[in-house]
ROPAVEX-986920 format. One record per residue (C-alpha): x, z, y. Coordinates in steps of 0.1 Angstrom, whole numbers. Last residue first. Example, Ala and Ser with C-alpha at 12.3 -4.5 7.8 and 13.67 -1.06 7.14 Angstrom:
2
px = 137&pz = 71&py = -11 $
px = 123&pz = 78&py = -45 $
***
This chain:
448
px = -158&pz = 25&py = -198 $
px = -141&pz = 30&py = -164 $
px = -115&pz = 10&py = -145 $
px = -100&pz = 26&py = -114 $
px = -78&pz = 15&py = -85 $
px = -49&pz = 34&py = -67 $
px = -32&pz = 42&py = -90 $
px = -48&pz = 32&py = -123 $
px = -78&pz = 48&py = -138 $
px = -95&pz = 48&py = -172 $
px = -127&pz = 69&py = -175 $
px = -140&pz = 86&py = -206 $
px = -177&pz = 93&py = -203 $
px = -200&pz = 122&py = -195 $
px = -198&pz = 120&py = -158 $
px = -160&pz = 113&py = -156 $
px = -135&pz = 126&py = -181 $
px = -100&pz = 114&py = -177 $
px = -76&pz = 87&py = -191 $
px = -48&pz = 76&py = -168 $
px = -31&pz = 42&py = -167 $
px = 6&pz = 33&py = -165 $
px = 11&pz = -4&py = -162 $
px = 33&pz = -28&py = -182 $
px = 47&pz = -62&py = -170 $
px = 80&pz = -48&py = -158 $
px = 82&pz = -27&py = -190 $
px = 87&pz = -58&py = -211 $
px = 115&pz = -42&py = -232 $
px = 113&pz = -4&py = -231 $
px = 108&pz = 24&py = -207 $
px = 77&pz = 32&py = -186 $
px = 78&pz = 57&py = -157 $
px = 68&pz = 92&py = -145 $
px = 87&pz = 111&py = -119 $
px = 124&pz = 115&py = -111 $
px = 124&pz = 151&py = -124 $
px = 113&pz = 139&py = -158 $
px = 84&pz = 121&py = -175 $
px = 91&pz = 91&py = -197 $
px = 63&pz = 69&py = -211 $
px = 73&pz = 48&py = -241 $
px = 75&pz = 11&py = -250 $
px = 81&pz = -4&py = -284 $
px = 44&pz = -9&py = -293 $
px = 40&pz = -25&py = -259 $
px = 66&pz = -51&py = -267 $
px = 49&pz = -59&py = -300 $
px = 16&pz = -62&py = -282 $
px = 31&pz = -85&py = -256 $
px = 48&pz = -109&py = -281 $
px = 17&pz = -111&py = -303 $
px = -6&pz = -117&py = -272 $
px = 17&pz = -145&py = -261 $
px = 17&pz = -160&py = -296 $
px = -21&pz = -159&py = -297 $
px = -24&pz = -179&py = -264 $
px = -35&pz = -161&py = -233 $
px = -63&pz = -158&py = -208 $
px = -59&pz = -123&py = -193 $
px = -92&pz = -111&py = -178 $
px = -89&pz = -101&py = -141 $
px = -127&pz = -99&py = -136 $
px = -133&pz = -126&py = -110 $
px = -105&pz = -151&py = -116 $
px = -100&pz = -147&py = -154 $
px = -136&pz = -141&py = -162 $
px = -146&pz = -172&py = -143 $
px = -119&pz = -192&py = -162 $
px = -135&pz = -179&py = -194 $
px = -170&pz = -190&py = -182 $
px = -158&pz = -225&py = -173 $
px = -142&pz = -228&py = -208 $
px = -175&pz = -217&py = -224 $
px = -195&pz = -242&py = -204 $
px = -172&pz = -270&py = -215 $
px = -176&pz = -258&py = -251 $
px = -214&pz = -259&py = -248 $
px = -212&pz = -294&py = -232 $
px = -189&pz = -306&py = -259 $
px = -215&pz = -295&py = -285 $
px = -243&pz = -314&py = -267 $
px = -222&pz = -345&py = -262 $
px = -212&pz = -347&py = -299 $
px = -176&pz = -344&py = -311 $
px = -175&pz = -306&py = -310 $
px = -177&pz = -297&py = -347 $
px = -145&pz = -313&py = -361 $
px = -124&pz = -300&py = -331 $
px = -134&pz = -265&py = -344 $
px = -137&pz = -238&py = -318 $
px = -128&pz = -202&py = -329 $
px = -129&pz = -177&py = -301 $
px = -111&pz = -144&py = -296 $
px = -121&pz = -118&py = -270 $
px = -96&pz = -89&py = -272 $
px = -106&pz = -55&py = -259 $
px = -112&pz = -36&py = -227 $
px = -138&pz = -16&py = -246 $
px = -166&pz = -25&py = -222 $
px = -150&pz = -60&py = -222 $
px = -158&pz = -64&py = -259 $
px = -195&pz = -56&py = -253 $
px = -197&pz = -80&py = -224 $
px = -179&pz = -107&py = -243 $
px = -203&pz = -104&py = -272 $
px = -233&pz = -108&py = -249 $
px = -216&pz = -138&py = -232 $
px = -209&pz = -154&py = -266 $
px = -246&pz = -149&py = -277 $
px = -260&pz = -163&py = -245 $
px = -236&pz = -192&py = -242 $
px = -263&pz = -218&py = -252 $
px = -265&pz = -244&py = -279 $
px = -281&pz = -223&py = -306 $
px = -291&pz = -237&py = -340 $
px = -285&pz = -202&py = -353 $
px = -267&pz = -211&py = -385 $
px = -255&pz = -246&py = -375 $
px = -245&pz = -245&py = -338 $
px = -237&pz = -208&py = -333 $
px = -223&pz = -203&py = -368 $
px = -201&pz = -234&py = -365 $
px = -189&pz = -223&py = -331 $
px = -176&pz = -191&py = -346 $
px = -191&pz = -158&py = -335 $
px = -169&pz = -135&py = -315 $
px = -143&pz = -109&py = -323 $
px = -118&pz = -126&py = -346 $
px = -92&pz = -99&py = -350 $
px = -55&pz = -105&py = -339 $
px = -37&pz = -87&py = -367 $
px = 0&pz = -81&py = -361 $
px = 20&pz = -84&py = -393 $
px = 48&pz = -59&py = -401 $
px = 25&pz = -37&py = -422 $
px = -10&pz = -45&py = -411 $
px = -6&pz = -39&py = -374 $
px = -35&pz = -37&py = -349 $
px = -50&pz = -60&py = -322 $
px = -81&pz = -45&py = -304 $
px = -117&pz = -53&py = -309 $
px = -122&pz = -30&py = -338 $
px = -145&pz = -26&py = -368 $
px = -123&pz = -45&py = -392 $
px = -152&pz = -65&py = -407 $
px = -172&pz = -68&py = -439 $
px = -187&pz = -98&py = -455 $
px = -168&pz = -127&py = -471 $
px = -189&pz = -159&py = -466 $
px = -190&pz = -152&py = -429 $
px = -220&pz = -146&py = -407 $
px = -221&pz = -108&py = -410 $
px = -184&pz = -105&py = -406 $
px = -179&pz = -79&py = -379 $
px = -145&pz = -75&py = -362 $
px = -134&pz = -106&py = -381 $
px = -101&pz = -107&py = -400 $
px = -82&pz = -140&py = -404 $
px = -60&pz = -142&py = -373 $
px = -26&pz = -132&py = -385 $
px = 6&pz = -124&py = -366 $
px = 44&pz = -124&py = -371 $
px = 44&pz = -145&py = -402 $
px = 61&pz = -142&py = -435 $
px = 30&pz = -138&py = -457 $
px = 36&pz = -118&py = -489 $
px = 29&pz = -85&py = -470 $
px = -6&pz = -98&py = -464 $
px = -16&pz = -88&py = -499 $
px = -33&pz = -55&py = -490 $
px = -52&pz = -74&py = -463 $
px = -73&pz = -94&py = -488 $
px = -88&pz = -122&py = -468 $
px = -112&pz = -151&py = -467 $
px = -117&pz = -162&py = -431 $
px = -131&pz = -196&py = -441 $
px = -94&pz = -208&py = -444 $
px = -68&pz = -181&py = -438 $
px = -51&pz = -180&py = -404 $
px = -14&pz = -177&py = -398 $
px = 9&pz = -173&py = -368 $
px = 46&pz = -177&py = -361 $
px = 48&pz = -215&py = -366 $
px = 82&pz = -232&py = -364 $
px = 67&pz = -261&py = -384 $
px = 93&pz = -260&py = -411 $
px = 94&pz = -222&py = -412 $
px = 56&pz = -219&py = -414 $
px = 55&pz = -247&py = -440 $
px = 79&pz = -227&py = -461 $
px = 58&pz = -195&py = -456 $
px = 26&pz = -214&py = -468 $
px = 45&pz = -226&py = -499 $
px = 56&pz = -190&py = -508 $
px = 21&pz = -178&py = -500 $
px = 6&pz = -202&py = -525 $
px = 26&pz = -188&py = -554 $
px = 18&pz = -152&py = -543 $
px = -19&pz = -161&py = -539 $
px = -21&pz = -176&py = -574 $
px = -6&pz = -145&py = -589 $
px = -29&pz = -122&py = -570 $
px = -61&pz = -141&py = -579 $
px = -90&pz = -151&py = -557 $
px = -72&pz = -149&py = -523 $
px = -63&pz = -186&py = -518 $
px = -93&pz = -200&py = -536 $
px = -115&pz = -214&py = -507 $
px = -100&pz = -249&py = -510 $
px = -85&pz = -250&py = -475 $
px = -52&pz = -266&py = -487 $
px = -25&pz = -240&py = -478 $
px = -42&pz = -217&py = -453 $
px = -42&pz = -225&py = -416 $
px = -6&pz = -225&py = -402 $
px = -3&pz = -220&py = -365 $
px = 6&pz = -244&py = -337 $
px = 6&pz = -235&py = -300 $
px = -2&pz = -255&py = -268 $
px = 21&pz = -263&py = -240 $
px = 15&pz = -301&py = -238 $
px = 47&pz = -308&py = -257 $
px = 36&pz = -285&py = -284 $
px = 5&pz = -304&py = -295 $
px = 20&pz = -339&py = -295 $
px = 52&pz = -324&py = -312 $
px = 32&pz = -310&py = -341 $
px = 13&pz = -343&py = -346 $
px = 46&pz = -363&py = -343 $
px = 61&pz = -341&py = -370 $
px = 33&pz = -352&py = -392 $
px = 4&pz = -333&py = -407 $
px = -13&pz = -352&py = -435 $
px = -50&pz = -344&py = -441 $
px = -71&pz = -321&py = -463 $
px = -47&pz = -320&py = -492 $
px = -19&pz = -298&py = -478 $
px = -6&pz = -283&py = -446 $
px = -38&pz = -271&py = -429 $
px = -34&pz = -269&py = -391 $
px = -45&pz = -241&py = -368 $
px = -43&pz = -252&py = -332 $
px = -36&pz = -225&py = -306 $
px = -50&pz = -227&py = -270 $
px = -40&pz = -233&py = -234 $
px = -65&pz = -231&py = -205 $
px = -61&pz = -247&py = -171 $
px = -98&pz = -258&py = -171 $
px = -90&pz = -295&py = -174 $
px = -63&pz = -286&py = -199 $
px = -88&pz = -273&py = -224 $
px = -108&pz = -306&py = -223 $
px = -76&pz = -327&py = -225 $
px = -64&pz = -306&py = -254 $
px = -97&pz = -311&py = -272 $
px = -94&pz = -349&py = -266 $
px = -59&pz = -349&py = -281 $
px = -70&pz = -328&py = -310 $
px = -98&pz = -352&py = -320 $
px = -77&pz = -372&py = -345 $
px = -70&pz = -339&py = -363 $
px = -107&pz = -332&py = -365 $
px = -113&pz = -366&py = -381 $
px = -86&pz = -359&py = -406 $
px = -105&pz = -327&py = -415 $
px = -106&pz = -290&py = -409 $
px = -87&pz = -283&py = -377 $
px = -92&pz = -247&py = -365 $
px = -89&pz = -245&py = -327 $
px = -81&pz = -211&py = -312 $
px = -90&pz = -197&py = -277 $
px = -77&pz = -163&py = -267 $
px = -92&pz = -137&py = -243 $
px = -78&pz = -104&py = -230 $
px = -93&pz = -75&py = -211 $
px = -90&pz = -56&py = -178 $
px = -56&pz = -71&py = -169 $
px = -33&pz = -43&py = -156 $
px = -2&pz = -66&py = -152 $
px = 0&pz = -68&py = -190 $
px = -27&pz = -55&py = -213 $
px = -35&pz = -22&py = -231 $
px = -24&pz = 2&py = -204 $
px = 4&pz = 25&py = -213 $
px = -9&pz = 61&py = -213 $
px = -12&pz = 90&py = -189 $
px = -36&pz = 119&py = -198 $
px = -60&pz = 133&py = -171 $
px = -75&pz = 165&py = -158 $
px = -60&pz = 187&py = -185 $
px = -81&pz = 215&py = -198 $
px = -62&pz = 213&py = -231 $
px = -92&pz = 212&py = -254 $
px = -115&pz = 191&py = -232 $
px = -88&pz = 165&py = -225 $
px = -80&pz = 163&py = -262 $
px = -117&pz = 160&py = -270 $
px = -120&pz = 130&py = -247 $
px = -89&pz = 115&py = -264 $
px = -106&pz = 119&py = -298 $
px = -138&pz = 102&py = -285 $
px = -117&pz = 73&py = -272 $
px = -100&pz = 70&py = -306 $
px = -134&pz = 69&py = -324 $
px = -148&pz = 44&py = -299 $
px = -119&pz = 20&py = -306 $
px = -123&pz = 24&py = -343 $
px = -161&pz = 19&py = -342 $
px = -158&pz = -13&py = -321 $
px = -183&pz = -35&py = -339 $
px = -196&pz = -65&py = -321 $
px = -228&pz = -85&py = -328 $
px = -237&pz = -67&py = -350 $
px = -227&pz = -32&py = -362 $
px = -206&pz = -28&py = -393 $
px = -227&pz = -17&py = -411 $
px = -265&pz = -19&py = -415 $
px = -267&pz = -55&py = -429 $
px = -303&pz = -65&py = -424 $
px = -296&pz = -93&py = -399 $
px = -273&pz = -111&py = -424 $
px = -300&pz = -114&py = -451 $
px = -304&pz = -152&py = -448 $
px = -266&pz = -158&py = -450 $
px = -265&pz = -174&py = -485 $
px = -296&pz = -195&py = -478 $
px = -282&pz = -206&py = -444 $
px = -249&pz = -215&py = -462 $
px = -267&pz = -236&py = -488 $
px = -288&pz = -254&py = -462 $
px = -258&pz = -261&py = -441 $
px = -238&pz = -274&py = -470 $
px = -267&pz = -297&py = -480 $
px = -270&pz = -311&py = -444 $
px = -232&pz = -317&py = -443 $
px = -234&pz = -339&py = -474 $
px = -216&pz = -324&py = -504 $
px = -185&pz = -343&py = -517 $
px = -158&pz = -319&py = -505 $
px = -180&pz = -289&py = -514 $
px = -182&pz = -297&py = -552 $
px = -152&pz = -275&py = -563 $
px = -157&pz = -250&py = -535 $
px = -192&pz = -243&py = -547 $
px = -183&pz = -241&py = -584 $
px = -155&pz = -215&py = -577 $
px = -177&pz = -193&py = -556 $
px = -206&pz = -196&py = -582 $
px = -182&pz = -186&py = -610 $
px = -168&pz = -156&py = -590 $
px = -203&pz = -145&py = -581 $
px = -213&pz = -147&py = -618 $
px = -182&pz = -128&py = -629 $
px = -190&pz = -101&py = -604 $
px = -168&pz = -95&py = -573 $
px = -135&pz = -77&py = -578 $
px = -113&pz = -104&py = -563 $
px = -132&pz = -105&py = -530 $
px = -126&pz = -68&py = -523 $
px = -155&pz = -43&py = -524 $
px = -160&pz = -32&py = -488 $
px = -153&pz = 3&py = -474 $
px = -116&pz = -4&py = -476 $
px = -120&pz = -30&py = -448 $
px = -84&pz = -27&py = -436 $
px = -94&pz = -18&py = -401 $
px = -122&pz = 5&py = -413 $
px = -103&pz = 24&py = -440 $
px = -72&pz = 25&py = -418 $
px = -92&pz = 41&py = -389 $
px = -107&pz = 66&py = -414 $
px = -72&pz = 75&py = -427 $
px = -58&pz = 80&py = -393 $
px = -88&pz = 100&py = -382 $
px = -84&pz = 126&py = -411 $
px = -116&pz = 145&py = -415 $
px = -134&pz = 177&py = -404 $
px = -114&pz = 178&py = -371 $
px = -100&pz = 207&py = -352 $
px = -89&pz = 197&py = -316 $
px = -62&pz = 221&py = -303 $
px = -58&pz = 240&py = -270 $
px = -65&pz = 273&py = -286 $
px = -96&pz = 261&py = -305 $
px = -118&pz = 231&py = -299 $
px = -142&pz = 221&py = -326 $
px = -150&pz = 187&py = -339 $
px = -185&pz = 176&py = -350 $
px = -201&pz = 163&py = -382 $
px = -235&pz = 147&py = -380 $
px = -268&pz = 156&py = -398 $
px = -294&pz = 129&py = -403 $
px = -285&pz = 122&py = -439 $
px = -265&pz = 91&py = -450 $
px = -280&pz = 68&py = -476 $
px = -283&pz = 38&py = -453 $
px = -246&pz = 38&py = -445 $
px = -238&pz = 36&py = -483 $
px = -223&pz = 59&py = -509 $
px = -228&pz = 90&py = -488 $
px = -201&pz = 115&py = -476 $
px = -201&pz = 151&py = -487 $
px = -217&pz = 175&py = -464 $
px = -192&pz = 191&py = -463 $
px = -157&pz = 183&py = -452 $
px = -147&pz = 147&py = -449 $
px = -133&pz = 118&py = -469 $
px = -135&pz = 83&py = -456 $
px = -159&pz = 59&py = -438 $
px = -173&pz = 64&py = -403 $
px = -206&pz = 60&py = -385 $
px = -204&pz = 72&py = -349 $
px = -229&pz = 92&py = -329 $
px = -212&pz = 126&py = -334 $
px = -192&pz = 120&py = -366 $
px = -216&pz = 106&py = -392 $
px = -206&pz = 100&py = -428 $
px = -199&pz = 71&py = -451 $
px = -179&pz = 74&py = -483 $
px = -146&pz = 85&py = -498 $
px = -146&pz = 106&py = -529 $
px = -146&pz = 144&py = -534 $
px = -123&pz = 171&py = -521 $
px = -109&pz = 176&py = -487 $
px = -79&pz = 198&py = -484 $
px = -60&pz = 211&py = -454 $
px = -86&pz = 200&py = -428 $
px = -70&pz = 183&py = -398 $
px = -57&pz = 198&py = -366 $
px = -52&pz = 174&py = -337 $
px = -29&pz = 182&py = -308 $
px = -28&pz = 158&py = -279 $
px = -5&pz = 158&py = -248 $
px = 27&pz = 168&py = -263 $
px = 42&pz = 134&py = -269 $
px = 37&pz = 108&py = -243 $
px = 7&pz = 83&py = -244 $
px = 9&pz = 50&py = -262 $
px = -29&pz = 46&py = -264 $
px = -33&pz = 31&py = -299 $
px = 0&pz = 42&py = -313 $
px = -6&pz = 77&py = -300 $
px = -40&pz = 79&py = -317 $
px = -25&pz = 66&py = -350 $
px = 4&pz = 90&py = -347 $
px = -15&pz = 122&py = -338 $
px = -13&pz = 138&py = -373 $
***
């Protein structure tokens, strides 16, 4: 019962006891739990078909004999949100929508940029009216687990619960920078982008498309890696059709996996952030970067509702938690850091992962380069002043897998962390402080 909560915080056994309802009838839907909107099955009142159809009443937990009694299964709810089960999958869209999708990507290569922008703005015109997930950052899963840990403290009367801190060396949060290369012109710009990143002491990951868009040579891969940057596979041919049919996806995945082996790439990202997480098992990569936290500005709506990495089977998902540069420049016509800074502030409140997508294709102009330069300066400021870990996706993957294998041991010798990578790990303590959950180290504290 406590597995999903323990996997998130990595606290020792015996600290939390959750009691779930024996049987919950009916279908899954939206319901309120305290101030959170969740999706799943729950005890009466029955959940609603949409977040706008929910009644005003909220469900609450009860505390009995040192146990937290819940009216729903939090593991199932977290899975529903992370895996976007509340959304209709791409492949089950209407015949008309499927036809329009196919037609758009058939003519997209020959459409002028101004026409593509107009069509995308038309498609996204209702983005601000989407009630769930919450724009501009949704951390519902993280807030749910924090609420459960608060209730565990209340139920047991403990002053604090030890757990393995989220990031190495006690970093407050983490940030990764990724570059999706879309065209031949973008590939030619990679050297200049690396120069820009390097000037701020930042390393990033380049996502390259293996087929059709441009030709990736061994020299291209070596030019990126010799400077300390990473390479990941981006889709197969960037045609927008990867996830439309299962049979097609399986055939493409075999080719994508072969490119991953040839390139020595451990990471994958789907073009245009199209995704069907139930199919990810066909991808032989260690990590994926295709699932937004909130996808209001993406062709495929939804979002995983978390700002933390999580596992989808054997693949670690590193969610996209900030708006893409394309959305900033061409949907909002915004050339400031205001939105990114606001998103970063919300993510850092959860001590989460700030992940950015910057396209070499879109930062060729002086104005766009100025925005990216300001972003890099801001990230280095977060690193020096707020102890944010600036890492590459592969480094986050290796750390998160190590953390998943660690455990806290308590015995006569005291309390310690065991497992590979323990020298970089820190024990933190969760406690209640003035109506909120506080995270403390010894001797310093970090609260949320």
